[in-house]
A tleap script that builds the chain and sets N, CA, C and O, in Angstrom:
source leaprc.protein.ff14SB
mol = sequence {
  NMET THR ILE GLN ARG THR ILE ARG ILE ILE
  ALA GLY SER PHE ILE LEU LEU SER LEU TYR
  LEU ALA HIE LEU TYR ASN GLY VAL VAL LEU
  THR GLU PRO THR TRP LEU TRP PHE THR ALA
  PHE VAL GLY ALA ASN LEU LEU GLN SER GLY
  PHE THR ASN TRP CYS LEU MET GLU THR ILE
  LEU SER LYS LEU GLY MET LYS SER CYS CYS
  GLU ALA SER CLYS
}
set mol.1.N position { 16.727 -11.841 -18.689 }
set mol.1.CA position { 16.040 -11.772 -17.490 }
set mol.1.C position { 15.046 -10.769 -17.404 }
set mol.1.O position { 15.204 -9.681 -17.959 }
set mol.2.N position { 14.028 -11.051 -16.748 }
set mol.2.CA position { 12.696 -9.854 -17.041 }
set mol.2.C position { 12.883 -8.713 -16.122 }
set mol.2.O position { 13.740 -8.680 -15.239 }
set mol.3.N position { 12.008 -7.757 -16.389 }
set mol.3.CA position { 11.971 -6.659 -15.300 }
set mol.3.C position { 11.446 -7.056 -14.249 }
set mol.3.O position { 11.960 -6.599 -13.228 }
set mol.4.N position { 10.427 -7.888 -14.090 }
set mol.4.CA position { 9.744 -8.244 -12.751 }
set mol.4.C position { 10.861 -9.081 -11.988 }
set mol.4.O position { 10.957 -8.631 -10.846 }
set mol.5.N position { 11.826 -10.239 -12.227 }
set mol.5.CA position { 12.610 -10.873 -11.994 }
set mol.5.C position { 13.671 -9.652 -11.366 }
set mol.5.O position { 13.913 -9.611 -10.159 }
set mol.6.N position { 14.144 -8.872 -12.138 }
set mol.6.CA position { 15.141 -7.732 -11.611 }
set mol.6.C position { 14.604 -6.884 -10.440 }
set mol.6.O position { 15.241 -6.504 -9.458 }
set mol.7.N position { 13.505 -6.695 -10.692 }
set mol.7.CA position { 12.717 -5.748 -9.482 }
set mol.7.C position { 12.757 -6.470 -8.035 }
set mol.7.O position { 12.794 -5.834 -6.982 }
set mol.8.N position { 12.747 -7.767 -8.112 }
set mol.8.CA position { 12.655 -8.460 -7.099 }
set mol.8.C position { 14.044 -8.700 -6.351 }
set mol.8.O position { 14.237 -8.748 -5.136 }
set mol.9.N position { 14.762 -8.810 -7.167 }
set mol.9.CA position { 16.374 -8.983 -6.724 }
set mol.9.C position { 16.866 -7.705 -6.368 }
set mol.9.O position { 17.578 -7.641 -5.366 }
set mol.10.N position { 16.630 -6.734 -6.970 }
set mol.10.CA position { 16.952 -5.119 -6.549 }
set mol.10.C position { 16.281 -4.743 -5.109 }
set mol.10.O position { 16.947 -4.122 -4.281 }
set mol.11.N position { 15.171 -5.073 -4.890 }
set mol.11.CA position { 14.300 -4.848 -3.860 }
set mol.11.C position { 14.983 -5.633 -2.478 }
set mol.11.O position { 15.263 -5.128 -1.390 }
set mol.12.N position { 15.138 -7.018 -2.926 }
set mol.12.CA position { 15.473 -7.724 -2.023 }
set mol.12.C position { 17.346 -7.591 -1.509 }
set mol.12.O position { 17.815 -7.875 -0.407 }
set mol.13.N position { 17.940 -7.174 -2.494 }
set mol.13.CA position { 19.491 -6.546 -2.358 }
set mol.13.C position { 19.534 -5.239 -1.495 }
set mol.13.O position { 20.432 -5.020 -0.682 }
set mol.14.N position { 18.434 -4.347 -1.752 }
set mol.14.CA position { 18.241 -3.173 -1.083 }
set mol.14.C position { 18.027 -3.436 0.334 }
set mol.14.O position { 18.703 -2.899 1.211 }
set mol.15.N position { 17.067 -4.280 0.561 }
set mol.15.CA position { 16.548 -4.551 2.011 }
set mol.15.C position { 17.696 -5.218 2.628 }
set mol.15.O position { 18.091 -4.811 3.720 }
set mol.16.N position { 18.294 -6.235 2.026 }
set mol.16.CA position { 19.541 -6.976 2.865 }
set mol.16.C position { 20.682 -5.598 3.020 }
set mol.16.O position { 21.160 -5.319 4.120 }
set mol.17.N position { 20.961 -4.950 1.985 }
set mol.17.CA position { 22.127 -3.862 2.173 }
set mol.17.C position { 21.677 -3.025 3.380 }
set mol.17.O position { 22.523 -2.750 4.231 }
set mol.18.N position { 20.300 -2.562 3.533 }
set mol.18.CA position { 19.974 -1.660 4.495 }
set mol.18.C position { 20.118 -2.468 6.002 }
set mol.18.O position { 20.390 -1.871 7.044 }
set mol.19.N position { 19.941 -3.583 5.931 }
set mol.19.CA position { 19.934 -4.255 7.250 }
set mol.19.C position { 21.358 -4.399 7.737 }
set mol.19.O position { 21.653 -4.309 8.929 }
set mol.20.N position { 22.329 -4.654 6.660 }
set mol.20.CA position { 23.734 -4.884 7.020 }
set mol.20.C position { 24.149 -3.364 7.369 }
set mol.20.O position { 24.556 -3.099 8.500 }
set mol.21.N position { 24.060 -2.577 6.579 }
set mol.21.CA position { 24.461 -1.228 6.989 }
set mol.21.C position { 24.230 -0.515 8.352 }
set mol.21.O position { 24.983 0.277 8.918 }
set mol.22.N position { 22.728 -1.087 8.840 }
set mol.22.CA position { 22.286 -0.677 9.997 }
set mol.22.C position { 23.107 -1.363 11.220 }
set mol.22.O position { 23.448 -0.811 12.266 }
set mol.23.N position { 23.326 -2.652 10.840 }
set mol.23.CA position { 24.151 -3.403 11.957 }
set mol.23.C position { 25.497 -2.965 12.062 }
set mol.23.O position { 26.053 -2.954 13.160 }
set mol.24.N position { 26.205 -2.520 10.792 }
set mol.24.CA position { 27.392 -2.080 10.696 }
set mol.24.C position { 27.795 -1.003 11.134 }
set mol.24.O position { 28.860 -0.949 11.749 }
set mol.25.N position { 27.056 0.054 10.919 }
set mol.25.CA position { 27.352 1.459 11.422 }
set mol.25.C position { 26.331 1.925 12.901 }
set mol.25.O position { 26.653 2.865 13.627 }
set mol.26.N position { 25.317 1.223 13.091 }
set mol.26.CA position { 24.526 1.313 14.379 }
set mol.26.C position { 24.545 0.311 15.605 }
set mol.26.O position { 23.890 0.394 16.644 }
set mol.27.N position { 25.429 -0.627 15.238 }
set mol.27.CA position { 25.577 -1.741 16.223 }
set mol.27.C position { 24.511 -2.635 16.284 }
set mol.27.O position { 24.411 -3.520 15.434 }
set mol.28.N position { 23.533 -2.488 17.373 }
set mol.28.CA position { 22.527 -3.332 17.330 }
set mol.28.C position { 21.418 -2.741 16.560 }
set mol.28.O position { 21.069 -1.598 16.854 }
set mol.29.N position { 20.683 -3.520 15.393 }
set mol.29.CA position { 19.860 -2.995 14.334 }
set mol.29.C position { 18.406 -2.201 15.159 }
set mol.29.O position { 17.881 -1.177 14.720 }
set mol.30.N position { 18.046 -2.776 16.137 }
set mol.30.CA position { 16.771 -2.251 16.698 }
set mol.30.C position { 16.952 -0.996 17.496 }
set mol.30.O position { 15.936 -0.327 17.688 }
set mol.31.N position { 18.279 -0.503 18.073 }
set mol.31.CA position { 18.432 0.528 18.870 }
set mol.31.C position { 18.338 1.810 18.176 }
set mol.31.O position { 17.751 2.786 18.645 }
set mol.32.N position { 19.005 1.778 16.906 }
set mol.32.CA position { 19.385 3.098 16.009 }
set mol.32.C position { 18.750 2.513 14.983 }
set mol.32.O position { 19.157 1.399 14.654 }
set mol.33.N position { 17.648 3.096 14.264 }
set mol.33.CA position { 16.978 2.535 13.168 }
set mol.33.C position { 17.321 3.439 11.994 }
set mol.33.O position { 16.542 3.463 11.041 }
set mol.34.N position { 18.312 4.108 11.983 }
set mol.34.CA position { 18.759 5.076 10.885 }
set mol.34.C position { 18.822 4.326 9.612 }
set mol.34.O position { 18.075 4.741 8.727 }
set mol.35.N position { 19.400 3.531 9.405 }
set mol.35.CA position { 19.343 2.604 8.301 }
set mol.35.C position { 18.009 1.815 7.812 }
set mol.35.O position { 17.853 1.226 6.743 }
set mol.36.N position { 17.211 1.943 8.743 }
set mol.36.CA position { 16.045 0.833 8.540 }
set mol.36.C position { 15.048 1.808 7.927 }
set mol.36.O position { 14.080 1.321 7.342 }
set mol.37.N position { 15.202 3.387 8.009 }
set mol.37.CA position { 14.542 4.055 7.149 }
set mol.37.C position { 14.393 3.611 5.523 }
set mol.37.O position { 13.368 3.772 4.860 }
set mol.38.N position { 15.535 3.070 5.086 }
set mol.38.CA position { 15.559 2.676 3.681 }
set mol.38.C position { 15.133 1.409 3.579 }
set mol.38.O position { 14.838 1.112 2.422 }
set mol.39.N position { 14.965 0.387 4.522 }
set mol.39.CA position { 14.302 -0.787 4.321 }
set mol.39.C position { 12.705 -0.494 4.368 }
set mol.39.O position { 11.923 -1.236 3.774 }
set mol.40.N position { 12.317 0.511 5.030 }
set mol.40.CA position { 10.874 1.052 5.221 }
set mol.40.C position { 10.509 1.472 3.857 }
set mol.40.O position { 9.558 1.031 3.212 }
set mol.41.N position { 11.488 2.505 3.420 }
set mol.41.CA position { 11.026 3.162 1.987 }
set mol.41.C position { 10.873 1.982 0.772 }
set mol.41.O position { 9.994 2.066 -0.086 }
set mol.42.N position { 11.790 0.948 0.821 }
set mol.42.CA position { 11.498 -0.171 0.065 }
set mol.42.C position { 10.453 -0.980 0.009 }
set mol.42.O position { 9.908 -1.358 -1.029 }
set mol.43.N position { 10.082 -1.327 1.354 }
set mol.43.CA position { 8.964 -1.862 1.579 }
set mol.43.C position { 7.739 -1.116 1.360 }
set mol.43.O position { 6.769 -1.856 1.200 }
set mol.44.N position { 7.492 0.110 1.305 }
set mol.44.CA position { 6.396 0.955 1.266 }
set mol.44.C position { 6.257 1.077 -0.186 }
set mol.44.O position { 5.102 1.133 -0.610 }
set mol.45.N position { 7.478 1.143 -1.250 }
set mol.45.CA position { 7.110 1.034 -2.621 }
set mol.45.C position { 6.791 -0.155 -3.048 }
set mol.45.O position { 5.994 -0.267 -3.980 }
set mol.46.N position { 7.373 -1.289 -2.422 }
set mol.46.CA position { 6.401 -2.632 -2.757 }
set mol.46.C position { 5.234 -2.609 -2.595 }
set mol.46.O position { 4.547 -3.178 -3.444 }
set mol.47.N position { 4.628 -2.002 -1.549 }
set mol.47.CA position { 3.381 -2.218 -1.071 }
set mol.47.C position { 2.395 -1.234 -1.956 }
set mol.47.O position { 1.271 -1.593 -2.306 }
set mol.48.N position { 2.831 -0.239 -2.201 }
set mol.48.CA position { 2.086 0.677 -3.144 }
set mol.48.C position { 1.959 0.161 -4.655 }
set mol.48.O position { 1.004 0.335 -5.412 }
set mol.49.N position { 3.206 -0.545 -4.916 }
set mol.49.CA position { 2.922 -1.158 -6.328 }
set mol.49.C position { 2.132 -2.329 -6.326 }
set mol.49.O position { 1.651 -2.675 -7.405 }
set mol.50.N position { 1.891 -3.057 -5.238 }
set mol.50.CA position { 0.938 -3.904 -5.206 }
set mol.50.C position { -0.396 -3.526 -5.284 }
set mol.50.O position { -1.322 -4.272 -5.602 }
set mol.51.N position { -0.481 -2.254 -4.962 }
set mol.51.CA position { -2.032 -1.777 -5.183 }
set mol.51.C position { -2.279 -1.063 -6.293 }
set mol.51.O position { -3.306 -1.144 -6.967 }
set mol.52.N position { -1.359 -0.365 -6.497 }
set mol.52.CA position { -1.472 0.761 -7.909 }
set mol.52.C position { -1.059 -0.090 -9.291 }
set mol.52.O position { -1.430 0.322 -10.390 }
set mol.53.N position { -0.334 -1.199 -9.160 }
set mol.53.CA position { 0.180 -1.903 -10.413 }
set mol.53.C position { 1.171 -0.830 -10.988 }
set mol.53.O position { 1.366 -0.943 -12.199 }
set mol.54.N position { 1.833 0.186 -10.354 }
set mol.54.CA position { 2.959 0.976 -10.911 }
set mol.54.C position { 4.172 1.050 -10.054 }
set mol.54.O position { 4.098 1.247 -8.841 }
set mol.55.N position { 5.072 0.921 -10.573 }
set mol.55.CA position { 6.439 0.811 -9.948 }
set mol.55.C position { 7.623 1.482 -10.634 }
set mol.55.O position { 8.052 0.989 -11.678 }
set mol.56.N position { 8.164 2.549 -10.129 }
set mol.56.CA position { 9.066 3.475 -10.615 }
set mol.56.C position { 10.413 2.654 -11.297 }
set mol.56.O position { 10.960 3.051 -12.326 }
set mol.57.N position { 10.791 1.588 -10.630 }
set mol.57.CA position { 11.724 1.008 -10.919 }
set mol.57.C position { 11.361 0.034 -12.243 }
set mol.57.O position { 12.254 -0.246 -13.043 }
set mol.58.N position { 10.284 -0.355 -12.380 }
set mol.58.CA position { 9.866 -0.752 -13.382 }
set mol.58.C position { 9.794 0.016 -14.838 }
set mol.58.O position { 9.890 -0.546 -15.929 }
set mol.59.N position { 9.599 1.445 -14.609 }
set mol.59.CA position { 9.391 2.198 -15.589 }
set mol.59.C position { 10.936 2.968 -16.008 }
set mol.59.O position { 11.118 3.595 -17.052 }
set mol.60.N position { 11.842 2.773 -15.059 }
set mol.60.CA position { 13.358 3.051 -15.385 }
set mol.60.C position { 13.970 1.716 -15.859 }
set mol.60.O position { 14.850 1.934 -16.692 }
set mol.61.N position { 13.809 0.543 -15.627 }
set mol.61.CA position { 14.176 -0.498 -16.359 }
set mol.61.C position { 13.660 -0.767 -17.713 }
set mol.61.O position { 14.391 -1.359 -18.507 }
set mol.62.N position { 12.376 -0.362 -18.089 }
set mol.62.CA position { 11.872 -0.471 -19.308 }
set mol.62.C position { 12.229 0.523 -20.284 }
set mol.62.O position { 12.182 0.377 -21.506 }
set mol.63.N position { 12.657 1.734 -19.528 }
set mol.63.CA position { 13.458 2.726 -20.675 }
set mol.63.C position { 14.788 2.531 -20.903 }
set mol.63.O position { 15.458 3.174 -21.712 }
set mol.64.N position { 15.206 1.588 -20.149 }
set mol.64.CA position { 16.579 1.074 -20.318 }
set mol.64.C position { 16.665 0.009 -21.252 }
set mol.64.O position { 17.799 -0.352 -21.567 }
set mol.65.N position { 15.631 -0.600 -21.787 }
set mol.65.CA position { 15.713 -1.649 -22.793 }
set mol.65.C position { 15.306 -2.975 -22.191 }
set mol.65.O position { 15.302 -3.958 -22.931 }
set mol.66.N position { 15.000 -3.084 -21.057 }
set mol.66.CA position { 14.668 -4.666 -20.653 }
set mol.66.C position { 13.236 -4.970 -20.851 }
set mol.66.O position { 12.213 -4.292 -20.761 }
set mol.67.N position { 13.469 -6.131 -21.132 }
set mol.67.CA position { 11.745 -6.665 -21.534 }
set mol.67.C position { 11.144 -7.222 -20.113 }
set mol.67.O position { 11.751 -7.715 -19.162 }
set mol.68.N position { 9.522 -6.937 -20.324 }
set mol.68.CA position { 8.716 -7.423 -19.326 }
set mol.68.C position { 8.486 -9.002 -19.659 }
set mol.68.O position { 8.943 -9.566 -20.654 }
set mol.69.N position { 7.681 -9.621 -18.629 }
set mol.69.CA position { 7.691 -11.048 -18.581 }
set mol.69.C position { 6.698 -11.391 -19.959 }
set mol.69.O position { 6.837 -12.390 -20.666 }
set mol.70.N position { 5.952 -10.610 -20.104 }
set mol.70.CA position { 4.713 -10.722 -21.375 }
set mol.70.C position { 5.535 -10.556 -22.750 }
set mol.70.O position { 5.316 -11.268 -23.730 }
set mol.71.N position { 6.441 -9.603 -22.717 }
set mol.71.CA position { 7.317 -9.463 -23.950 }
set mol.71.C position { 8.324 -10.395 -23.948 }
set mol.71.O position { 8.776 -10.632 -25.069 }
set mol.72.N position { 8.878 -11.076 -22.913 }
set mol.72.CA position { 10.161 -11.913 -23.158 }
set mol.72.C position { 9.509 -13.402 -23.569 }
set mol.72.O position { 10.240 -14.249 -24.082 }
set mol.73.N position { 8.238 -13.643 -23.340 }
set mol.73.CA position { 7.543 -14.844 -23.602 }
set mol.73.C position { 7.089 -14.861 -25.133 }
set mol.73.O position { 6.893 -15.980 -25.608 }
set mol.74.N position { 6.941 -13.996 -25.780 }
set mol.74.CA position { 6.831 -13.962 -27.139 }
set mol.74.C position { 7.807 -14.432 -28.118 }
set mol.74.O position { 7.570 -14.336 -29.322 }
savepdb mol mol.pdb
quit
């Protein structure tokens, strides 16, 4: 699995987890948005990585030895 696919899986999992926690601990999701700040943080990081082409999770995963899509196809 490549870094890019792993990042998408991690981001999607974080978003779903934060929505689940918001529903579990706050009842109705939109009345108490405590856990939704986590969702906003993930979304903001995805947005900034789209503009800057830099992602902290990509840096972490590459230091852990995971290959990017360009390296995996060689």
